[in-house]
N, C-alpha and C positions, 0 to 999 in steps of 0.2 A: 710362511714353509718352513718347513722345519729344520730346526740344528740339527749336525750332524756332524763331529769331529772327533778325531782320535787325540786332539791336543786339551788341555784340562782348563785352558782360556776360552770364554767365550767372548766373540766377537760380533760389537753389533754393526748396521747394515748403514749404510748412505749414499749407497748407487742406487737410485729409483728406478733406475733404464737398466738393472747393471744385463749385461750379454750372458749372465748365466744364468739368468731367469728365462733369457728366450729361449735359450738351445734347449732347455727343461719344460717348458710348455711348448716345442715344439715337437720332443717324439712322445713323449706319456702320454699314455695311454692305460684306460683301461681304472681308474682312478687312483692311479701310481699318484706319489706326490711329493717324491724325495729319495735321495740314495737309499736304499736296503739298509734296516742294520746287520743283515752278514755280509761284512765286508770282503768276507774268501781269504785271500792270504794276506790281506792289510794284518799286520799285527804294530803294540807301541813302541817301535824301538824309534828313537830320533832318527829323522828322514834328511837327504840330501847334505851331510856333515862330513869330513873327509874319515873321520872312523868310519861313522857308518852309510857307506853308499850309497844313493838311492837305486834300487832294483826295480823301481816303478808299482802299479799294483795291479791285482788281477780277480775279478771282480767275482769270476766263476761265474756259472750258469743262474745260480742264484743271485746273484745281481740282478735287484734292476731299475737302478738310478744312474744317475749325470753325476759325477762325482769332479772335484777340484784334488787336483795333485803336485806336490811340490812346494814351492815356500812357506806356504803353510803345517807345513811337518803332518798333511794326514789328510783324509779323503773330506774337504771340506765347500759344504753346499748351504749358505746359512745365511740369512740375514743380518750375521755378528761380523761380517768383515766392512770396515771401513778405516780411514786414517788414522782414526784413534787408538787402531787396534796394534798398532807398531810393526805391522808390516811394509812391505815397501807395494804404493802405488804411485804411478804415473801419474805425468800433471796432463790436464784438461788442456785440451789443443782444439779452441775456436773462443768465441765470446758469448755472451747475453744479449738478444734480441727479444724486445717484445716482449719481456717477462721469461723469456725462453732459453736454456740454452744451446746453442749452435753449434755442433762439432762433436769432436769424441770428450767425452765427460773420462774424466780419471776412472783409475781398473787396476788391481792386482796386477801386479808383476810377477813373471816367473811360475806358472802357472802353465797347466796342461787338464786336458778336459779325459776320464776314464770314462768309458762309456760302459755300458750296458751287456752284455753277449744277447745276438742276434735275435732270438727265442724270445729273450725275454724287452724286444723293443714293445710288441704288440700294434703293430700300425702298419695300414694296408699299406704303403709305399714301401715302407723297410720291414719284409717279412727276412724269412730264414737263408734267405740269400743274399742278406745283405755283409756288404764285405766292413769291417773293421780296420783303419790300419792306422797303426802311429807312427808318426815320422817324426824323426827328433832330426836338429841340423848335426853337421860334422862337428862341430863344438864340444857337442856334448855327449860323443863317443868312446870306447877305449880305446880305436885303433888310430883317433886321429893324433898323433903325439904332437902334430905344431899347434895345437889350442891352448890357450893360456889358464885353461882349464885342468889338462890333463884329461881329460874325458872322464865317464864317472855309467856310462850305462855301457850295454853292453850289445853290438849289432845284430838284427836279427832278420827275419823276414814277418818283421810291422804286425803280426795277431795278435802280439798283447805288450802294453806300455811297459813290458818288462825287459824284451827284444824289438824294437823298436827298428824302420828300416827309416830310409833316407828317397831323397828325391831322384838322387843319381841314380840309386836302386831299381825308381819306378820308371824308370825313362821309357820303357817296350812294355810298361804292360797297360794293356784295354782294360779301361775300363768304363763296361758300358752294361751294369745291373746294378744295381743299387750299393752307393759307397760311403762311408763315412768318415775322413780323416781326419784325426787328431792329432792338431802342431804343438809339439811343444817346443818350449821357449827358445828362442834362438833368432842368426841367420840362417832361411835355407835361402841354397842357390838352385835354380833352374832354367837351365840350359837350353832349352828345347820345349812345343806346345806341347801344355800339359791336356789332358783334351777329357770330357766325361761327356758318358753319351745318357746317362740313368739316372736316375733322380741321385742325389748326390749333397752332402755335406762337408764343408770345409771348412776350419774353423778352431781358434785357442780362445781362451780368457780374455784376453788384453792386444791391441794391436800393437799396442807399445812396448810386448816386448817379444813377438811374434812376428818375421817378415820374411815375406818370399822374394830374393834377389833374382830378376830377373837378367837374363846375358844373354849373347845373342838372339837365335829365332825363340829366346822365352816366352810364353803367354800361359792363359789360363782362361779355357776353353770348355763352356756349357750348354751340350748341341741334346735335340731331340728328348727331351724328358718334363716332366708333370712338374717336377720340384728343383732347383737346385737355391742353395745356401753358402753364402762367403760371409763368414762373420769374426769378426777380431782377428784379424792380420789387416796389415800392411804390406802392399805390393809395391816395390820403389822399377820402377822400368829404368833405360839407357837411352841416351839422345838419338843412336844412331835404331832404334826401334821401328819396326814395318808394320806392327799390326797392333789392334787396342792390348790393352794390358786385360781388363778381365772382360772377356766376352761371352755373353748368355745368346744361345741363337735359336730359335725355334721351344725355346721352351716354354711350358704352360703358367708357373708361379716362381718370378725370381729374387731374389731375394737378396741386401747385401745390404748388410749391420753392423756399426759398430767396425769401417774399415776404411784404412788411411791409404790413398793410389796414389802413388807418386809416377806422372809423365817423366818427369826429369828433361824437360823441354821437348821431347821430342813429338813430330810431326803425328799426331796417332791422336785418336781419342781411346782417355784413360778405361772409360767401360762406358760400353755395347752392346745395346738390346735390340738383336734383330727380331723383329715377327714374334715379339714374346707377349702372349697376351695380357698377363697382367705381372708388371717388376716396382721393385717397391727398393727404393734407397730408406737409408735412417741411422741418423746421429754418426755419420759418415765424415769424412773430410777426404776430396777428389781434386786435385789439385798439378799445375803446372803441364798441361797437356793441350794440344792439338784444340781439342775440343773436351770438354770435363763430361758431361754425360751424351751419349746419343744415343736416342731415340728413336728406331728405325720400324719406325708401325707399330703396333701395339698398344699399350695404354701404361703409363706410369706413376705412382706415389713417388713422391718424393718430401722426407721430412727430416727437422733438424741434421742438416745439412751443409756443410761450408763445402763451396764449389771455387776457388780459386785461381788468380794467376793463369788462366788458359788463352793462348794467344788470337784461335778466334773464335769462338762460342765457349762460353761454359758450358748452358745445356742448351741440345739442336733436337728439334722435334720434327720429323719429315719422315717419308717412304722413298724407298732407292724401288720400289715394286712401280713407281708411276702415279698419274694420275688416279686419285680415290674417287669410285664411283658410287659409293652405300652411304658415304658420310665420308669424317676428317680419315686425315690420313694415318693420324697421330695422335694421342693426349696425353692428357700431365694435370697433376696437384701439386704446387709447389706450398705446404703448410710449416713453415720456421726457416727459411731457407735463405741462405745468403751468398749472392753467386756476386763477387767480389774483383773485379779486373788486373788490379794491381800484382806486382810481383810476374807477368809475363815475361821472359825474355825476352821476346821478337814477336810485338804483338803486331799480327795481322790486320789488313784490311780488312773494311767495314766488318771488321770485328762485335760483335754484341755480347751482351751477359746471358740476352734468353732470343734462341732463333726458331721462330715457324715457321714451319711449311705446311698449308692444308691443315691444320692442326688445332685442335678442343686443349685450350688451356689457363686454368686456374691457380692465380695465386693469391695466396694467406699470408696476412703478417710473417712477410718474407720483406728480401732489400737486395736489392738489384742495381750497384755502385761500381760507378770508378774504372769503364772504358776507357781509356785512351788509342788515339788511331796511330801509327808510324810515324806520321808527319803531323806539321800543325794545322794542313789546309787540308789535310783527308778527317772521315769521319769513322765514329763509335758510336752506337747505340746501344743503349739501356735492354726494350722488346724491339727486336724485328720481328715482325708478325706478315708474315707474306698467307691473302687469302686463309685468314684461319679465324680462331672467337677467343675473343679473350676475353677476363675477367679480374681484374686484379679488388681487392676488397681488407678489409682489417686493416693494423700500424701496418700499411705494407708502403715504401721507399723505394722512389728510382730518382737516381741521383750522381752529379759528378759525373756524365757521362760527355765524352765527345762528343755529339751532334745528340738529335733529338733524345729525351727521355726514353720515350713509348714511340718507336715509329710502325705504324698501320698504314699499308696498303692491301686496297682493295679487300678488309677486316670489319670484321665487327666487334670494337672493343666497349668494355663498361669496366673504369673506374670509379670504385663507391668506401665507404668506412671512411677512418681517417688518415686516406693513403697521400703522402706528402712526396711532389715532385720538384725537383729543387735542384740547380746549381747544374743544367743540363746548358751545351746548347740549342737551343728549341726545346721545350717542357715538351710536347706531345707534336708531334704531323704524322696527322692521317689525311690519306690520298688514293682516292678511286682515277683509276689509268682503263684504258678502252681494253686490254686485256684482260683486264677482269680475272676472276678466278680460275678459269681453264688450264692455269700451268699446273696446279695442284686440283683440283676439285671438279668433281662432276658439274658443270655452269647448268646443267637440268634443275640440278634441283636450289638454286639459284632465287626462283619463285618463291614469295613468302606465304608458303600456305602451312597451318598444323601439322603439318604430314612429314614435311621435310624433316630432314636428320639434322642442318645444315641450322635454320631455325629456333627448331630444339634440338636442343644438343643433349644429347647423357655423358656423364659420367658415372657407369657404377660399375663399372667392373663384370658386365655382366656373363663374359667369361670365362674367367676365372673358379673352380671350382668351393663349392663349400665347404669347406676345410672345420670350418667349428670344433665340430666332434670326434674330428682326428686327432687334427696336426695340428691345431691347438684346444687342447683338450680342457674345459675346464676354469680358463686364465684367458691371461693376453698377453697378446703379441708382445705391446710396450707395455709394461706394470703399471696397471690405474687407469687403462685406456682400453678400449676392445676394440681388435684390427680387422676381423671377418665380419659375415655379417651374422643379424642374430642381436645385435645394438647396436648402438647411436653411436657415433666415426669418432665426436668428443663427447664423454662419456655425462651424461647427466642434460646435454642439450641438442636442438637439432644446430646443423652445421650454421644457418642464420636465426640466430633464439629468437623467436616467437614475436618480431615484432615485423610491420613490413617492408616496404621495399626503400622506402627512405628514413633510416635509424630515427625514434622518439617522436613517431608519430605514428598514431591508428591507421587514419586515411589524410591522404596526399591531400594537399588545402583544395574544396570541392570545387570552389569561384573561381580559385586562382590559376590553378597551373591544370587540372586534368577533370572538368566539369564532372560532378554529379557520379563520380565511380575511384577507387581504389587503383595503382598505378596498374596491380594485375587485376582486374576485373572479379569481384568477387571472392577472393582467393585472399591466404595467406602466403607467403613468398616460398615456402616448401611445404604444399599444403601435406598436412597428419601426417610426415614421413619422413623416416631417420635417410642420414647421407646414404650408407648401405644396408642396403639393396633397393633394389624398384623405385629413387629418385632420381631427381638431377642435378646434378652443381647448378647449371643451367635454368632456371625455368621453363613449368612444361605450356607457355605461351608465350609469344617473343615481346622483349622488352622494350623492344624501342617501338613508339606511335610508330603509325603510318601500315602496319603491319595487319592483315585479318583477325586475329587474337587480339591484337595491338589495343592500348584506349584513346580517347580522340585527343587531338593536341591542332590545333590551330597553327600551328609551324608546321606538320608533318601533313594534313588530313591530302586528299589526291594526288600522293605520290604517286608515280609508274612506279609499277614493281620490278624494272630497272634501276631506280635508284634505294628500294630494297634494303639491299646485301648491305654495303659499304655506310657502314655507319659508328661513328663514337660519342658515348656519353657519361659524362663525368660525376656523381650524385654523392649527395650527404655532405660529408664535410671532407670532404676533397682538396687541397690547398697545393700550388700550385705559384712555385715563388723561386727569385734567386735567376730565372735564368736566362740564358741569352738572347737574344735578335725574338723571341716570341715563347709565351706563356706557354697556346694549344695555338695551332696553326692547322688549318683544314682545307683540303686544296678535291673540290667534286664530293666529295663526301657526306653523309648528316652530319648537326652537330648537335644534343641536348649536357646542358649545363643548369641543373640544377643544384643551391645550395655551395657552390664549390667560389671558393678564392683567388684568384690570378692575380698576385701581387708583386710588384718589383724586378719587372725586366729589365737588364740592362743590353744599353748593345755591346757589342763584341770588343771597343776596344779596351771595355775591364777588364778583357779574358784575359787568363795566361796563356789560350791559342791562337792566339792572332791579334792583329795593333791595327785595325781599320775600324770606321768610325757606318755606324748602320742604325737603321732602326730597333726598335726596343718595346714590342707591344705585346700586350696583354693579349686577345685575340686577334686572328687574322680568318678572316675566310675569303674564299677566293670558288665564288661558282657553286654553291654546297646546294647539296638534294634539298635542304633545311636549317635552319640556325632559329637553336630557342635556348635564351636563357633567361633564367627563373631564381629568381633569389640567387643572385650571381654579386659577386663584392671587384672592383678591378681596382682596384688604387696602387698607387705609386708606381706606376708605368713607364720610363724614362722615352715611351714613346704613346701614341694613341692609346687608351684602354681598348678597344674595337677597334682595327679596320678592315673594310668590309668591301669587297668588291663582288661585282655581276651577279647582283643577285638574282634568283631566277621570278617571272612575272605569277601574277595569283594565271591561275590555271584557269581558263575560260571555262569547263563545267561546275566550280567550286563554288557554293552557295556564300552569299554575304556572309564571310565575317570570317571565313577561315578561305585556308587555301594561302595564310602568308607564309613566304618564307625567310622573313627573318624578323624575331621578335626577341623583345627588349622586354624580361614582364616582375615588377618587385625588387626591383635588381639598384645596387649603388654604383655610379663609376665617379669616381672619384680622386683629385688629386693628379691627374696624369697627364704629364709634360707635355705633351704634344695633344692633348685633345682627348675627350674622354671618348668621341666613336664618329669615321668618317664611315659614311657608306655610298659609296659612287661607281652608276652604270654610267657607261657611252650611251650605247644604239636600240635599246630595252630599257624598260622601267623596269624597276623591282617592288616588290610587295612587304613593305615594311611596316613594324608596331611596335609601337615604342608603348607602355604602359603601366602606368605605377612607379615611375623606376625613378631614381637621383642624377643629376647632370650637375656634380659640385663642384668648385674651385681645380674645373682640368686649363690647361693652358692653352691658349688660341681659342678655342672651340668646344662649346660641350656638347653639341652635336652637328654633324654635315651630313645632312641628305642630297648627292647630289643623283638626281634622274632617276627619280624612286618613284612611286605612289606608296606615299604617308597618312598612316592613320596616328595620333598623339595624344591619350588619353590617360588625365591625374598625373601627369609626369611636371616633373622642376627643373631648369635649369637657372644656378646659380653662382653665383662669385666667379665666372670665369674670368682671365686675365690673360695677356699677352705669354706667349711662349717666354723662357726662360731670361733665351739669347736674344729674343727680338724687341726692341724698341724704338718708340715714337709715339704720335700721337692716329697715325692710321692703323696700328700693328692692330693685328685681326685681333679681337678681343669678348668674342659673342658668343651672348645662352645657346641659340640655334641658326644655325643659316641651313636656308632650303634656296637651294639652282637646283633650276628645271624641274621643279620637285611640283606635283601636285598633293595639297594636305589636308589633312582635318583637326584640326585642334581642340579639344575640349577636357575641359575643365582642369585645368593644368596652370605654373605658373614661372612667369620668365618674372628674375628680377637682379638687381645689383650685380650688375656684370657690369669691367669696364669698359667696354663701349656700345653696343646696341644688344637690346635683349635678344628681337629675333632681328633678324635682315634678309629678304627677301627680293632673289636673283630669278624671275622665274613668269614667264607667260600663263604657267595652269593653275587655276583653281586649286582657292585656298579659302577653308571654313575656317571659322574664329568664334566658339561656344567658350562664354563662361570661364574666360581665361584671367589670369590675377594679376597684374605689372607691377607692384607697390604700392608706392607714397611718389616717389620720384620715376618718375613719365618720361622724361626727356630721352629721348633718343631708345624708347624702348620698343619702338617696328620701325625699322627702315626696310624701304623699298628702292628698288634699279628701277627711275626713272622710264633709262630707255626700256627695261623689259618689267613693269608692272603685272603683279599680278590679277587673277578673275577672282575679282571679291564674289564669292555665292552668298556667304553671312559673315555678318560681320559684326559683332555687338562688341564694339569699342565705346569707350569710356579716356581714350588717348586720343590727339594727334598723333599722323603719321609721319615720318622725315621721308621726307622723296627726295630723295640723292638727284644733285644732275650725270652723274657718273656713278657707276658702279665702286661700291667699296671694295680696298684691299685686304686680297683675302689668305692665306697659307696658302702656298703652294707649291716651294720651293723649301729644299733642307729634305740632307736623307734623313733625318727622322719623321718625314711625311711620306715615305717609301716601302712599300713593301718588304721583307725581309728579301735579298736573293735566292734566288732557286738552288737550293741542297742537288748537289753529284749524286746521286742515290745509286749505289750497285744493285 
């Protein structure tokens, strides 16, 4: 960028994403790259000193660039402005997350923009009829005798920086055409609604020095326009406000950048987008409202923004227009965003960091944390998704929420990358209801067809105009990155850089998980295209097995169409740890876990929110459409590693070896205090398979199968001990327990368990092939003589211990129960 200044000192820039560059690239066209060398009325005098009052700058008709003016003592728009320059700089507001600063970066204080004349703008949205208005706070004006500064500038009509106006004088002005407002530093008071009905830019170089103080019915509203930009401004409301502080209504492209929006704990939305085709929030701080960002229809991109202290929702995606008929009601991508619930003055019941109703939501390298409810017994959620499609990836984090970190009701959710879900009251809770998606989405679209916009969603902002050659000429919206079409969203790479669905694997383990194909058959995750345009944040086929475009999975084969939508997947290197009551809980939905760690789940008695004992299981599934665990580690959970109930039966039409509804494959279940696994069915037998998995050092039982039809192949059940608080020789401590279960065991190892290796109390078929029982075979296989199994094949080298009466089983204790039902809103 060209260095321009009237002062002799050259200053070095340290702001990689400066608002100055944003506004420059926003309007300059026709090859204009910086301020004109012809400064018009600029001169070499000192600026803003008591001896030489600052009379402002007037570029005149020949001026063709945007300049800064004020504390820098001249027209400066350069790379040479930094903290080392000696100029006043603001403090950054935010924090670093995943290697990127989130919030408002430091900026140069006490500056304002000087714009070229409308004829020089050369922009289709801002033509000759554009009004450029300079607005000063009363504290800078000569007729303000009460200000400590004594006044420096003469009040005028706002047409030049030498004669600025005030918002009080503009109160009755109609802004129906193209308008550019340049705000002088200081506090501007707005007492009534300020409404803009055409293309609008309202900006200053630094939000830390320029504030809009809203009083009474004061608000800022942009409506019925192709473009609206609010940048470099702080907006502060008041506790009795009744409307959103900043609203974009029916705006094609709405931009909020480097802004601080403070709701002062009012019961309103801080920022609201209503039916906005394309909304962008970047490098901003939004706090202390009822809802921080309300996206009412349309699509939004939120980047490097801190949303904090909001009472009900940090971000809400929904539509006030009722059920969406042709796709999703709203969509958003959050990239390097922090949604923090701390600081809310009056936390609302059922609050959440992000609420999605019939929405398409992507979360990348973001943190959603610390949402607490108003009472100890109430719930608050990290992400609350209803009838929505959610994907979380990268180094994201969902933590410390007083309820499930992720609540997914009648939704499709995909958590991947190195996402961490920890220290919540239940890490993930996915539930399918009888009502389904009808409250938010067209239920006719829930059929798993490749043409369905629900199963094959897009987040391409196709309705936004391609402004890459006019609005953002030859440069980048955020310096160092391309914003609009014509390049990649993340510079030099695709959105998911050059690998397949599972990181660090070119092809998913072919014989292990999805035989003979990649997870997305024959294609890369984002095939040959960039994020913008013409590609999808979610891939062009269904990522969950069981759909018409999905790969083969023995746990999801032969799914009914009604079961295809509501599913959840955790894949990659996801960690679910330190949660209360349950790490992952599924009721009625499908579940896919791959390469996921679920650890250290603890009971509520260890929670500051309540003082009652209860279960603490790694995974809880109840009547799932299917549950598929592959390369999963369940370790050190205070309850069971896996607690399953009401597993569906194998469909009658399923071919042999398919239609399994609970599959544990190539997984490690280790050191869980109340058992490695329990799968319990009462009336109907479920279809269960345990393959190549290890159940080691668990308490009470390695794996208990009750009322199942089971296949156990290549697995091991070792070193089971009694539960920590149970004593006595008859305490349950068996590697495997088969109760009212038909089972085929092949090539598996059962040894060195404290009581029995395998205990059987079932009159159903039992097949044992190629078993290894260890060198000490005493009590390796024990059967209930009152209910002996029907051996169909038994290649035994050991004696069977026939018990005159059934062995004692662990069937009492809060740690063996499922978590209590949640009182969901």
